[in-house]
Each structure stands twice: as structure tokens, then as C-alpha cells.
mmJSON file of the N, C-alpha and C atoms, coordinates in Angstrom:
{"data_MODEL":{"atom_site":{
"group_PDB":["ATOM","ATOM","ATOM","ATOM","ATOM","ATOM","ATOM","ATOM","ATOM","ATOM","ATOM","ATOM","ATOM","ATOM","ATOM","ATOM","ATOM","ATOM","ATOM","ATOM","ATOM","ATOM","ATOM","ATOM","ATOM","ATOM","ATOM","ATOM","ATOM","ATOM","ATOM","ATOM","ATOM","ATOM","ATOM","ATOM","ATOM","ATOM","ATOM","ATOM","ATOM","ATOM","ATOM","ATOM","ATOM","ATOM","ATOM","ATOM","ATOM","ATOM","ATOM","ATOM","ATOM","ATOM","ATOM","ATOM","ATOM","ATOM","ATOM","ATOM","ATOM","ATOM","ATOM","ATOM","ATOM","ATOM","ATOM","ATOM","ATOM","ATOM","ATOM","ATOM","ATOM","ATOM","ATOM","ATOM","ATOM","ATOM","ATOM","ATOM","ATOM","ATOM","ATOM","ATOM","ATOM","ATOM","ATOM","ATOM","ATOM","ATOM","ATOM","ATOM","ATOM","ATOM","ATOM","ATOM","ATOM","ATOM","ATOM","ATOM","ATOM","ATOM","ATOM","ATOM","ATOM","ATOM","ATOM","ATOM","ATOM","ATOM","ATOM","ATOM","ATOM","ATOM","ATOM","ATOM","ATOM","ATOM","ATOM","ATOM","ATOM","ATOM","ATOM","ATOM","ATOM","ATOM","ATOM","ATOM","ATOM","ATOM","ATOM","ATOM","ATOM","ATOM","ATOM","ATOM","ATOM","ATOM","ATOM","ATOM","ATOM","ATOM","ATOM","ATOM","ATOM","ATOM","ATOM","ATOM","ATOM","ATOM","ATOM","ATOM","ATOM","ATOM","ATOM","ATOM","ATOM","ATOM","ATOM","ATOM","ATOM","ATOM","ATOM","ATOM","ATOM","ATOM","ATOM","ATOM","ATOM","ATOM","ATOM","ATOM","ATOM","ATOM","ATOM","ATOM","ATOM","ATOM","ATOM","ATOM","ATOM","ATOM","ATOM","ATOM","ATOM","ATOM","ATOM","ATOM","ATOM","ATOM","ATOM","ATOM","ATOM","ATOM","ATOM","ATOM","ATOM","ATOM","ATOM","ATOM","ATOM","ATOM","ATOM","ATOM","ATOM","ATOM","ATOM","ATOM","ATOM","ATOM","ATOM","ATOM","ATOM","ATOM","ATOM","ATOM","ATOM","ATOM","ATOM","ATOM","ATOM","ATOM","ATOM","ATOM","ATOM","ATOM","ATOM","ATOM","ATOM","ATOM","ATOM"],
"id":[1,2,3,4,5,6,7,8,9,10,11,12,13,14,15,16,17,18,19,20,21,22,23,24,25,26,27,28,29,30,31,32,33,34,35,36,37,38,39,40,41,42,43,44,45,46,47,48,49,50,51,52,53,54,55,56,57,58,59,60,61,62,63,64,65,66,67,68,69,70,71,72,73,74,75,76,77,78,79,80,81,82,83,84,85,86,87,88,89,90,91,92,93,94,95,96,97,98,99,100,101,102,103,104,105,106,107,108,109,110,111,112,113,114,115,116,117,118,119,120,121,122,123,124,125,126,127,128,129,130,131,132,133,134,135,136,137,138,139,140,141,142,143,144,145,146,147,148,149,150,151,152,153,154,155,156,157,158,159,160,161,162,163,164,165,166,167,168,169,170,171,172,173,174,175,176,177,178,179,180,181,182,183,184,185,186,187,188,189,190,191,192,193,194,195,196,197,198,199,200,201,202,203,204,205,206,207,208,209,210,211,212,213,214,215,216,217,218,219,220,221,222,223,224,225,226,227,228,229,230,231],
"type_symbol":["N","C","C","N","C","C","N","C","C","N","C","C","N","C","C","N","C","C","N","C","C","N","C","C","N","C","C","N","C","C","N","C","C","N","C","C","N","C","C","N","C","C","N","C","C","N","C","C","N","C","C","N","C","C","N","C","C","N","C","C","N","C","C","N","C","C","N","C","C","N","C","C","N","C","C","N","C","C","N","C","C","N","C","C","N","C","C","N","C","C","N","C","C","N","C","C","N","C","C","N","C","C","N","C","C","N","C","C","N","C","C","N","C","C","N","C","C","N","C","C","N","C","C","N","C","C","N","C","C","N","C","C","N","C","C","N","C","C","N","C","C","N","C","C","N","C","C","N","C","C","N","C","C","N","C","C","N","C","C","N","C","C","N","C","C","N","C","C","N","C","C","N","C","C","N","C","C","N","C","C","N","C","C","N","C","C","N","C","C","N","C","C","N","C","C","N","C","C","N","C","C","N","C","C","N","C","C","N","C","C","N","C","C","N","C","C","N","C","C","N","C","C","N","C","C","N","C","C","N","C","C"],
"label_atom_id":["N","CA","C","N","CA","C","N","CA","C","N","CA","C","N","CA","C","N","CA","C","N","CA","C","N","CA","C","N","CA","C","N","CA","C","N","CA","C","N","CA","C","N","CA","C","N","CA","C","N","CA","C","N","CA","C","N","CA","C","N","CA","C","N","CA","C","N","CA","C","N","CA","C","N","CA","C","N","CA","C","N","CA","C","N","CA","C","N","CA","C","N","CA","C","N","CA","C","N","CA","C","N","CA","C","N","CA","C","N","CA","C","N","CA","C","N","CA","C","N","CA","C","N","CA","C","N","CA","C","N","CA","C","N","CA","C","N","CA","C","N","CA","C","N","CA","C","N","CA","C","N","CA","C","N","CA","C","N","CA","C","N","CA","C","N","CA","C","N","CA","C","N","CA","C","N","CA","C","N","CA","C","N","CA","C","N","CA","C","N","CA","C","N","CA","C","N","CA","C","N","CA","C","N","CA","C","N","CA","C","N","CA","C","N","CA","C","N","CA","C","N","CA","C","N","CA","C","N","CA","C","N","CA","C","N","CA","C","N","CA","C","N","CA","C","N","CA","C","N","CA","C","N","CA","C","N","CA","C","N","CA","C","N","CA","C","N","CA","C"],
"label_alt_id":[null,null,null,null,null,null,null,null,null,null,null,null,null,null,null,null,null,null,null,null,null,null,null,null,null,null,null,null,null,null,null,null,null,null,null,null,null,null,null,null,null,null,null,null,null,null,null,null,null,null,null,null,null,null,null,null,null,null,null,null,null,null,null,null,null,null,null,null,null,null,null,null,null,null,null,null,null,null,null,null,null,null,null,null,null,null,null,null,null,null,null,null,null,null,null,null,null,null,null,null,null,null,null,null,null,null,null,null,null,null,null,null,null,null,null,null,null,null,null,null,null,null,null,null,null,null,null,null,null,null,null,null,null,null,null,null,null,null,null,null,null,null,null,null,null,null,null,null,null,null,null,null,null,null,null,null,null,null,null,null,null,null,null,null,null,null,null,null,null,null,null,null,null,null,null,null,null,null,null,null,null,null,null,null,null,null,null,null,null,null,null,null,null,null,null,null,null,null,null,null,null,null,null,null,null,null,null,null,null,null,null,null,null,null,null,null,null,null,null,null,null,null,null,null,null,null,null,null,null,null,null],
"label_comp_id":["MET","MET","MET","PRO","PRO","PRO","GLY","GLY","GLY","ARG","ARG","ARG","ALA","ALA","ALA","LYS","LYS","LYS","PRO","PRO","PRO","THR","THR","THR","SER","SER","SER","PHE","PHE","PHE","LEU","LEU","LEU","LYS","LYS","LYS","ARG","ARG","ARG","GLN","GLN","GLN","ARG","ARG","ARG","GLU","GLU","GLU","GLN","GLN","GLN","TYR","TYR","TYR","ARG","ARG","ARG","GLN","GLN","GLN","GLN","GLN","GLN","LYS","LYS","LYS","GLN","GLN","GLN","LYS","LYS","LYS","GLU","GLU","GLU","LYS","LYS","LYS","ALA","ALA","ALA","GLU","GLU","GLU","ARG","ARG","ARG","ARG","ARG","ARG","ARG","ARG","ARG","GLU","GLU","GLU","ALA","ALA","ALA","LYS","LYS","LYS","ALA","ALA","ALA","ARG","ARG","ARG","LYS","LYS","LYS","ALA","ALA","ALA","ALA","ALA","ALA","ASN","ASN","ASN","VAL","VAL","VAL","ARG","ARG","ARG","ALA","ALA","ALA","GLU","GLU","GLU","GLY","GLY","GLY","ASP","ASP","ASP","GLU","GLU","GLU","ASP","ASP","ASP","PRO","PRO","PRO","ASP","ASP","ASP","ILE","ILE","ILE","ALA","ALA","ALA","GLY","GLY","GLY","ILE","ILE","ILE","ARG","ARG","ARG","PRO","PRO","PRO","GLY","GLY","GLY","PRO","PRO","PRO","GLN","GLN","GLN","PRO","PRO","PRO","LEU","LEU","LEU","PRO","PRO","PRO","GLU","GLU","GLU","GLN","GLN","GLN","TRP","TRP","TRP","ASN","ASN","ASN","VAL","VAL","VAL","VAL","VAL","VAL","ASP","ASP","ASP","GLU","GLU","GLU","GLU","GLU","GLU","GLU","GLU","GLU","GLU","GLU","GLU","ASP","ASP","ASP","LYS","LYS","LYS","PRO","PRO","PRO","ALA","ALA","ALA"],
"label_asym_id":["A","A","A","A","A","A","A","A","A","A","A","A","A","A","A","A","A","A","A","A","A","A","A","A","A","A","A","A","A","A","A","A","A","A","A","A","A","A","A","A","A","A","A","A","A","A","A","A","A","A","A","A","A","A","A","A","A","A","A","A","A","A","A","A","A","A","A","A","A","A","A","A","A","A","A","A","A","A","A","A","A","A","A","A","A","A","A","A","A","A","A","A","A","A","A","A","A","A","A","A","A","A","A","A","A","A","A","A","A","A","A","A","A","A","A","A","A","A","A","A","A","A","A","A","A","A","A","A","A","A","A","A","A","A","A","A","A","A","A","A","A","A","A","A","A","A","A","A","A","A","A","A","A","A","A","A","A","A","A","A","A","A","A","A","A","A","A","A","A","A","A","A","A","A","A","A","A","A","A","A","A","A","A","A","A","A","A","A","A","A","A","A","A","A","A","A","A","A","A","A","A","A","A","A","A","A","A","A","A","A","A","A","A","A","A","A","A","A","A","A","A","A","A","A","A","A","A","A","A","A","A"],
"label_entity_id":["1","1","1","1","1","1","1","1","1","1","1","1","1","1","1","1","1","1","1","1","1","1","1","1","1","1","1","1","1","1","1","1","1","1","1","1","1","1","1","1","1","1","1","1","1","1","1","1","1","1","1","1","1","1","1","1","1","1","1","1","1","1","1","1","1","1","1","1","1","1","1","1","1","1","1","1","1","1","1","1","1","1","1","1","1","1","1","1","1","1","1","1","1","1","1","1","1","1","1","1","1","1","1","1","1","1","1","1","1","1","1","1","1","1","1","1","1","1","1","1","1","1","1","1","1","1","1","1","1","1","1","1","1","1","1","1","1","1","1","1","1","1","1","1","1","1","1","1","1","1","1","1","1","1","1","1","1","1","1","1","1","1","1","1","1","1","1","1","1","1","1","1","1","1","1","1","1","1","1","1","1","1","1","1","1","1","1","1","1","1","1","1","1","1","1","1","1","1","1","1","1","1","1","1","1","1","1","1","1","1","1","1","1","1","1","1","1","1","1","1","1","1","1","1","1","1","1","1","1","1","1"],
"label_seq_id":[1,1,1,2,2,2,3,3,3,4,4,4,5,5,5,6,6,6,7,7,7,8,8,8,9,9,9,10,10,10,11,11,11,12,12,12,13,13,13,14,14,14,15,15,15,16,16,16,17,17,17,18,18,18,19,19,19,20,20,20,21,21,21,22,22,22,23,23,23,24,24,24,25,25,25,26,26,26,27,27,27,28,28,28,29,29,29,30,30,30,31,31,31,32,32,32,33,33,33,34,34,34,35,35,35,36,36,36,37,37,37,38,38,38,39,39,39,40,40,40,41,41,41,42,42,42,43,43,43,44,44,44,45,45,45,46,46,46,47,47,47,48,48,48,49,49,49,50,50,50,51,51,51,52,52,52,53,53,53,54,54,54,55,55,55,56,56,56,57,57,57,58,58,58,59,59,59,60,60,60,61,61,61,62,62,62,63,63,63,64,64,64,65,65,65,66,66,66,67,67,67,68,68,68,69,69,69,70,70,70,71,71,71,72,72,72,73,73,73,74,74,74,75,75,75,76,76,76,77,77,77],
"pdbx_PDB_ins_code":[null,null,null,null,null,null,null,null,null,null,null,null,null,null,null,null,null,null,null,null,null,null,null,null,null,null,null,null,null,null,null,null,null,null,null,null,null,null,null,null,null,null,null,null,null,null,null,null,null,null,null,null,null,null,null,null,null,null,null,null,null,null,null,null,null,null,null,null,null,null,null,null,null,null,null,null,null,null,null,null,null,null,null,null,null,null,null,null,null,null,null,null,null,null,null,null,null,null,null,null,null,null,null,null,null,null,null,null,null,null,null,null,null,null,null,null,null,null,null,null,null,null,null,null,null,null,null,null,null,null,null,null,null,null,null,null,null,null,null,null,null,null,null,null,null,null,null,null,null,null,null,null,null,null,null,null,null,null,null,null,null,null,null,null,null,null,null,null,null,null,null,null,null,null,null,null,null,null,null,null,null,null,null,null,null,null,null,null,null,null,null,null,null,null,null,null,null,null,null,null,null,null,null,null,null,null,null,null,null,null,null,null,null,null,null,null,null,null,null,null,null,null,null,null,null,null,null,null,null,null,null],
"Cartn_x":[0.843,0.0,0.899,0.863,1.726,1.268,2.241,1.93,1.652,1.269,0.947,2.256,2.286,3.486,3.684,4.951,5.254,5.082,4.6,4.461,5.817,6.737,8.112,8.213,7.404,7.526,7.163,6.182,5.805,6.923,7.494,8.575,9.814,10.116,11.27,11.086,9.892,9.612,9.767,9.292,9.434,10.91,11.676,13.111,13.828,13.497,14.137,13.769,12.524,12.127,12.845,12.984,13.696,15.163,15.775,17.173,17.36,16.465,16.558,16.365,15.429,15.197,16.433,17.038,18.235,19.378,19.532,20.569,20.339,19.074,18.756,19.106,18.767,19.069,20.58,21.307,22.759,23.38,22.893,23.398,23.109,21.944,21.589,22.5,22.785,23.706,25.09,25.534,26.845,26.867,25.788,25.719,25.746,24.998,24.974,26.346,27.022,28.354,29.338,29.252,30.14,29.882,28.615,28.281,28.749,28.618,29.058,30.566,31.31,32.768,33.174,32.484,32.812,32.524,31.492,31.126,32.053,32.742,33.593,35.062,35.395,36.752,37.528,38.707,39.554,40.416,40.797,41.722,43.093,43.947,45.254,46.097,46.056,46.899,46.323,45.066,44.455,45.062,45.184,45.749,44.653,44.711,43.742,43.909,42.844,42.984,43.377,43.094,43.458,44.964,45.649,47.084,47.894,47.262,47.949,49.13,50.261,51.434,52.257,51.839,52.604,53.617,54.843,55.893,56.415,57.055,57.594,58.647,58.72,59.723,59.136,60.006,59.533,58.882,57.82,57.096,57.558,57.517,57.88,56.86,57.299,56.406,55.376,54.162,53.159,53.545,52.923,53.227,53.042,52.026,51.753,52.92,53.718,54.85,56.069,56.167,57.295,57.257,56.086,55.952,56.705,56.652,57.335,58.843,59.367,60.8,61.242,60.433,60.775,60.789,59.851,59.803,61.038,61.483,62.677,63.929,63.97,65.108,65.19,64.056,64.019,64.483,64.435,64.818,66.34,66.817,68.26,68.765,69.976,70.555,71.075],
"Cartn_y":[-1.166,0.0,1.244,1.999,3.173,4.282,5.008,6.118,7.389,8.367,9.641,10.356,10.968,11.66,12.955,13.278,14.513,15.705,16.786,17.989,18.688,18.055,18.534,19.894,20.132,21.415,22.564,22.381,23.413,23.633,22.544,22.671,23.299,22.901,23.477,24.983,25.397,26.822,27.58,27.013,27.643,27.784,26.722,26.765,27.82,27.886,28.856,30.285,30.523,31.851,32.216,31.266,31.503,31.828,31.088,31.317,32.709,33.094,34.411,35.522,35.343,36.348,36.488,35.377,35.392,36.109,35.897,36.577,38.08,38.495,39.923,40.553,39.87,40.383,40.49,39.497,39.502,40.643,40.867,41.965,43.307,43.441,44.679,44.899,43.854,43.978,44.403,43.859,44.233,45.709,46.171,47.583,48.486,48.112,48.911,48.95,47.807,47.754,48.611,48.562,49.364,50.852,51.24,52.641,53.079,52.203,52.513,52.726,51.871,52.003,53.283,53.629,54.844,56.084,56.046,57.189,57.347,56.296,56.312,56.417,57.51,57.715,58.507,58.012,58.709,59.731,60.748,61.738,61.087,61.686,61.11,60.919,61.865,61.798,60.939,60.547,59.748,58.359,57.85,56.519,55.592,54.358,53.369,53.203,53.393,53.305,51.911,50.886,49.529,49.295,50.021,49.799,51.05,51.983,53.226,52.912,53.497,53.339,52.099,51.253,50.046,50.387,49.959,50.214,48.872,48.861,47.594,47.021,45.731,45.066,44.578,44.098,43.588,44.695,44.347,45.314,45.208,46.328,46.257,45.422,44.808,43.987,44.863,44.361,45.116,45.225,46.155,46.388,45.127,44.343,43.151,42.165,42.168,41.251,41.795,43.096,43.7,43.421,43.169,42.882,41.61,40.601,39.332,39.561,40.374,40.646,41.348,42.273,42.984,42.033,41.093,40.126,39.229,38.832,37.978,38.739,40.048,40.854,40.988,40.981,41.13,39.875,38.719,37.461,37.392,36.934,36.771,35.597,35.68,34.654,33.484],
"Cartn_z":[0.0,0.0,0.0,-1.084,-1.178,-0.235,0.263,1.15,0.372,1.082,0.457,0.057,-1.09,-1.571,-0.777,-0.53,0.199,-0.738,-0.222,-1.062,-1.213,-1.961,-2.045,-2.723,-3.74,-4.439,-3.5,-2.649,-1.684,-0.668,-0.166,0.813,0.184,-1.05,-1.744,-1.928,-2.283,-2.472,-1.153,-0.069,1.246,1.621,1.419,1.744,0.905,-0.385,-1.271,-0.851,-0.494,-0.03,1.262,2.161,3.42,3.146,2.227,1.882,1.272,0.369,-0.257,0.771,1.679,2.727,3.62,3.951,4.786,4.071,2.772,1.999,1.966,1.832,1.836,3.176,4.272,5.611,5.817,5.346,5.498,4.692,3.478,2.659,3.321,3.929,4.625,5.832,6.579,7.731,7.258,6.131,5.587,5.191,4.542,4.153,5.387,6.417,7.649,8.303,8.345,8.963,8.171,6.865,6.029,6.253,6.348,6.588,7.972,8.954,10.322,10.36,9.672,9.636,8.921,7.849,7.102,7.942,8.767,9.596,10.797,11.192,12.376,11.953,11.283,10.805,11.844,12.198,13.167,12.446,13.18,12.624,12.469,11.679,11.383,12.636,13.569,14.759,15.876,15.796,16.86,16.903,18.113,18.303,18.827,18.417,18.883,20.388,21.18,22.634,23.126,22.34,22.752,22.705,21.825,21.692,22.036,22.721,23.077,23.993,23.704,24.551,24.275,23.364,23.056,21.974,22.17,21.19,20.676,19.538,19.023,19.961,20.028,20.852,22.161,23.047,24.331,25.16,25.849,26.664,28.113,28.859,30.28,31.043,32.132,32.934,33.645,33.817,34.556,36.031,36.738,38.152,38.998,38.701,39.516,39.483,38.416,38.316,39.057,39.176,39.871,41.37,41.943,43.371,43.721,42.891,43.138,43.197,42.298,42.269,43.555,44.088,45.31,46.508,46.55,47.652,47.643,46.451,46.358,46.797,46.547,46.943,48.464,49.156,50.615,51.335,50.699,51.357,51.517,52.681,52.846,52.011,51.561,50.705,51.469],
"occupancy":[1.0,1.0,1.0,1.0,1.0,1.0,1.0,1.0,1.0,1.0,1.0,1.0,1.0,1.0,1.0,1.0,1.0,1.0,1.0,1.0,1.0,1.0,1.0,1.0,1.0,1.0,1.0,1.0,1.0,1.0,1.0,1.0,1.0,1.0,1.0,1.0,1.0,1.0,1.0,1.0,1.0,1.0,1.0,1.0,1.0,1.0,1.0,1.0,1.0,1.0,1.0,1.0,1.0,1.0,1.0,1.0,1.0,1.0,1.0,1.0,1.0,1.0,1.0,1.0,1.0,1.0,1.0,1.0,1.0,1.0,1.0,1.0,1.0,1.0,1.0,1.0,1.0,1.0,1.0,1.0,1.0,1.0,1.0,1.0,1.0,1.0,1.0,1.0,1.0,1.0,1.0,1.0,1.0,1.0,1.0,1.0,1.0,1.0,1.0,1.0,1.0,1.0,1.0,1.0,1.0,1.0,1.0,1.0,1.0,1.0,1.0,1.0,1.0,1.0,1.0,1.0,1.0,1.0,1.0,1.0,1.0,1.0,1.0,1.0,1.0,1.0,1.0,1.0,1.0,1.0,1.0,1.0,1.0,1.0,1.0,1.0,1.0,1.0,1.0,1.0,1.0,1.0,1.0,1.0,1.0,1.0,1.0,1.0,1.0,1.0,1.0,1.0,1.0,1.0,1.0,1.0,1.0,1.0,1.0,1.0,1.0,1.0,1.0,1.0,1.0,1.0,1.0,1.0,1.0,1.0,1.0,1.0,1.0,1.0,1.0,1.0,1.0,1.0,1.0,1.0,1.0,1.0,1.0,1.0,1.0,1.0,1.0,1.0,1.0,1.0,1.0,1.0,1.0,1.0,1.0,1.0,1.0,1.0,1.0,1.0,1.0,1.0,1.0,1.0,1.0,1.0,1.0,1.0,1.0,1.0,1.0,1.0,1.0,1.0,1.0,1.0,1.0,1.0,1.0,1.0,1.0,1.0,1.0,1.0,1.0,1.0,1.0,1.0,1.0,1.0,1.0],
"B_iso_or_equiv":[0.0,0.0,0.0,0.0,0.0,0.0,0.0,0.0,0.0,0.0,0.0,0.0,0.0,0.0,0.0,0.0,0.0,0.0,0.0,0.0,0.0,0.0,0.0,0.0,0.0,0.0,0.0,0.0,0.0,0.0,0.0,0.0,0.0,0.0,0.0,0.0,0.0,0.0,0.0,0.0,0.0,0.0,0.0,0.0,0.0,0.0,0.0,0.0,0.0,0.0,0.0,0.0,0.0,0.0,0.0,0.0,0.0,0.0,0.0,0.0,0.0,0.0,0.0,0.0,0.0,0.0,0.0,0.0,0.0,0.0,0.0,0.0,0.0,0.0,0.0,0.0,0.0,0.0,0.0,0.0,0.0,0.0,0.0,0.0,0.0,0.0,0.0,0.0,0.0,0.0,0.0,0.0,0.0,0.0,0.0,0.0,0.0,0.0,0.0,0.0,0.0,0.0,0.0,0.0,0.0,0.0,0.0,0.0,0.0,0.0,0.0,0.0,0.0,0.0,0.0,0.0,0.0,0.0,0.0,0.0,0.0,0.0,0.0,0.0,0.0,0.0,0.0,0.0,0.0,0.0,0.0,0.0,0.0,0.0,0.0,0.0,0.0,0.0,0.0,0.0,0.0,0.0,0.0,0.0,0.0,0.0,0.0,0.0,0.0,0.0,0.0,0.0,0.0,0.0,0.0,0.0,0.0,0.0,0.0,0.0,0.0,0.0,0.0,0.0,0.0,0.0,0.0,0.0,0.0,0.0,0.0,0.0,0.0,0.0,0.0,0.0,0.0,0.0,0.0,0.0,0.0,0.0,0.0,0.0,0.0,0.0,0.0,0.0,0.0,0.0,0.0,0.0,0.0,0.0,0.0,0.0,0.0,0.0,0.0,0.0,0.0,0.0,0.0,0.0,0.0,0.0,0.0,0.0,0.0,0.0,0.0,0.0,0.0,0.0,0.0,0.0,0.0,0.0,0.0,0.0,0.0,0.0,0.0,0.0,0.0,0.0,0.0,0.0,0.0,0.0,0.0],
"pdbx_formal_charge":[null,null,null,null,null,null,null,null,null,null,null,null,null,null,null,null,null,null,null,null,null,null,null,null,null,null,null,null,null,null,null,null,null,null,null,null,null,null,null,null,null,null,null,null,null,null,null,null,null,null,null,null,null,null,null,null,null,null,null,null,null,null,null,null,null,null,null,null,null,null,null,null,null,null,null,null,null,null,null,null,null,null,null,null,null,null,null,null,null,null,null,null,null,null,null,null,null,null,null,null,null,null,null,null,null,null,null,null,null,null,null,null,null,null,null,null,null,null,null,null,null,null,null,null,null,null,null,null,null,null,null,null,null,null,null,null,null,null,null,null,null,null,null,null,null,null,null,null,null,null,null,null,null,null,null,null,null,null,null,null,null,null,null,null,null,null,null,null,null,null,null,null,null,null,null,null,null,null,null,null,null,null,null,null,null,null,null,null,null,null,null,null,null,null,null,null,null,null,null,null,null,null,null,null,null,null,null,null,null,null,null,null,null,null,null,null,null,null,null,null,null,null,null,null,null,null,null,null,null,null,null],
"auth_seq_id":[1,1,1,2,2,2,3,3,3,4,4,4,5,5,5,6,6,6,7,7,7,8,8,8,9,9,9,10,10,10,11,11,11,12,12,12,13,13,13,14,14,14,15,15,15,16,16,16,17,17,17,18,18,18,19,19,19,20,20,20,21,21,21,22,22,22,23,23,23,24,24,24,25,25,25,26,26,26,27,27,27,28,28,28,29,29,29,30,30,30,31,31,31,32,32,32,33,33,33,34,34,34,35,35,35,36,36,36,37,37,37,38,38,38,39,39,39,40,40,40,41,41,41,42,42,42,43,43,43,44,44,44,45,45,45,46,46,46,47,47,47,48,48,48,49,49,49,50,50,50,51,51,51,52,52,52,53,53,53,54,54,54,55,55,55,56,56,56,57,57,57,58,58,58,59,59,59,60,60,60,61,61,61,62,62,62,63,63,63,64,64,64,65,65,65,66,66,66,67,67,67,68,68,68,69,69,69,70,70,70,71,71,71,72,72,72,73,73,73,74,74,74,75,75,75,76,76,76,77,77,77],
"auth_comp_id":["MET","MET","MET","PRO","PRO","PRO","GLY","GLY","GLY","ARG","ARG","ARG","ALA","ALA","ALA","LYS","LYS","LYS","PRO","PRO","PRO","THR","THR","THR","SER","SER","SER","PHE","PHE","PHE","LEU","LEU","LEU","LYS","LYS","LYS","ARG","ARG","ARG","GLN","GLN","GLN","ARG","ARG","ARG","GLU","GLU","GLU","GLN","GLN","GLN","TYR","TYR","TYR","ARG","ARG","ARG","GLN","GLN","GLN","GLN","GLN","GLN","LYS","LYS","LYS","GLN","GLN","GLN","LYS","LYS","LYS","GLU","GLU","GLU","LYS","LYS","LYS","ALA","ALA","ALA","GLU","GLU","GLU","ARG","ARG","ARG","ARG","ARG","ARG","ARG","ARG","ARG","GLU","GLU","GLU","ALA","ALA","ALA","LYS","LYS","LYS","ALA","ALA","ALA","ARG","ARG","ARG","LYS","LYS","LYS","ALA","ALA","ALA","ALA","ALA","ALA","ASN","ASN","ASN","VAL","VAL","VAL","ARG","ARG","ARG","ALA","ALA","ALA","GLU","GLU","GLU","GLY","GLY","GLY","ASP","ASP","ASP","GLU","GLU","GLU","ASP","ASP","ASP","PRO","PRO","PRO","ASP","ASP","ASP","ILE","ILE","ILE","ALA","ALA","ALA","GLY","GLY","GLY","ILE","ILE","ILE","ARG","ARG","ARG","PRO","PRO","PRO","GLY","GLY","GLY","PRO","PRO","PRO","GLN","GLN","GLN","PRO","PRO","PRO","LEU","LEU","LEU","PRO","PRO","PRO","GLU","GLU","GLU","GLN","GLN","GLN","TRP","TRP","TRP","ASN","ASN","ASN","VAL","VAL","VAL","VAL","VAL","VAL","ASP","ASP","ASP","GLU","GLU","GLU","GLU","GLU","GLU","GLU","GLU","GLU","GLU","GLU","GLU","ASP","ASP","ASP","LYS","LYS","LYS","PRO","PRO","PRO","ALA","ALA","ALA"],
"auth_asym_id":["A","A","A","A","A","A","A","A","A","A","A","A","A","A","A","A","A","A","A","A","A","A","A","A","A","A","A","A","A","A","A","A","A","A","A","A","A","A","A","A","A","A","A","A","A","A","A","A","A","A","A","A","A","A","A","A","A","A","A","A","A","A","A","A","A","A","A","A","A","A","A","A","A","A","A","A","A","A","A","A","A","A","A","A","A","A","A","A","A","A","A","A","A","A","A","A","A","A","A","A","A","A","A","A","A","A","A","A","A","A","A","A","A","A","A","A","A","A","A","A","A","A","A","A","A","A","A","A","A","A","A","A","A","A","A","A","A","A","A","A","A","A","A","A","A","A","A","A","A","A","A","A","A","A","A","A","A","A","A","A","A","A","A","A","A","A","A","A","A","A","A","A","A","A","A","A","A","A","A","A","A","A","A","A","A","A","A","A","A","A","A","A","A","A","A","A","A","A","A","A","A","A","A","A","A","A","A","A","A","A","A","A","A","A","A","A","A","A","A","A","A","A","A","A","A","A","A","A","A","A","A"],
"auth_atom_id":["N","CA","C","N","CA","C","N","CA","C","N","CA","C","N","CA","C","N","CA","C","N","CA","C","N","CA","C","N","CA","C","N","CA","C","N","CA","C","N","CA","C","N","CA","C","N","CA","C","N","CA","C","N","CA","C","N","CA","C","N","CA","C","N","CA","C","N","CA","C","N","CA","C","N","CA","C","N","CA","C","N","CA","C","N","CA","C","N","CA","C","N","CA","C","N","CA","C","N","CA","C","N","CA","C","N","CA","C","N","CA","C","N","CA","C","N","CA","C","N","CA","C","N","CA","C","N","CA","C","N","CA","C","N","CA","C","N","CA","C","N","CA","C","N","CA","C","N","CA","C","N","CA","C","N","CA","C","N","CA","C","N","CA","C","N","CA","C","N","CA","C","N","CA","C","N","CA","C","N","CA","C","N","CA","C","N","CA","C","N","CA","C","N","CA","C","N","CA","C","N","CA","C","N","CA","C","N","CA","C","N","CA","C","N","CA","C","N","CA","C","N","CA","C","N","CA","C","N","CA","C","N","CA","C","N","CA","C","N","CA","C","N","CA","C","N","CA","C","N","CA","C","N","CA","C","N","CA","C","N","CA","C","N","CA","C","N","CA","C"],
"pdbx_PDB_model_num":[1,1,1,1,1,1,1,1,1,1,1,1,1,1,1,1,1,1,1,1,1,1,1,1,1,1,1,1,1,1,1,1,1,1,1,1,1,1,1,1,1,1,1,1,1,1,1,1,1,1,1,1,1,1,1,1,1,1,1,1,1,1,1,1,1,1,1,1,1,1,1,1,1,1,1,1,1,1,1,1,1,1,1,1,1,1,1,1,1,1,1,1,1,1,1,1,1,1,1,1,1,1,1,1,1,1,1,1,1,1,1,1,1,1,1,1,1,1,1,1,1,1,1,1,1,1,1,1,1,1,1,1,1,1,1,1,1,1,1,1,1,1,1,1,1,1,1,1,1,1,1,1,1,1,1,1,1,1,1,1,1,1,1,1,1,1,1,1,1,1,1,1,1,1,1,1,1,1,1,1,1,1,1,1,1,1,1,1,1,1,1,1,1,1,1,1,1,1,1,1,1,1,1,1,1,1,1,1,1,1,1,1,1,1,1,1,1,1,1,1,1,1,1,1,1,1,1,1,1,1,1]
}}}
């Protein structure tokens, strides 16, 4: 006894519409991000706050690491 056929053409159409809608939303997000980046232009002399004060080469140790060195200096040999 054969079963009922699946309505594949209807499901395929729904999936394709969902895929197209998702692509449109993604393209819109990309356009918004591009516009946001273009609007947020820094002046030539401005420095990125995340990397402010960093110079090429080895960096000095943070203060929290210097405390250990001072404690070792206080110990008698």
C-alpha cells in the first residue's frame, strides 16, 4: 500500500524563499556595517585606545609582576 506523496515542491519553495530572505538580511547587515565604519573615521593623529602606549619590541612587565621581584630581593641569601 503506497503512502501519500510529500508535497516537495511546496517545501522546496518555502526553503528557497527563506534562503533568499536570509541573503537579503545579510546583505543589509553588511551595508549597515560598512556605513558605520565609514562614519567612524579617526583623525590622522588619533591613536587606537586599545594599543595606546605600546611600542615595538619587548614590553615592560606590569606592576603586579614587579611585586614578586621585590619580595625575592628582601629574602636573605
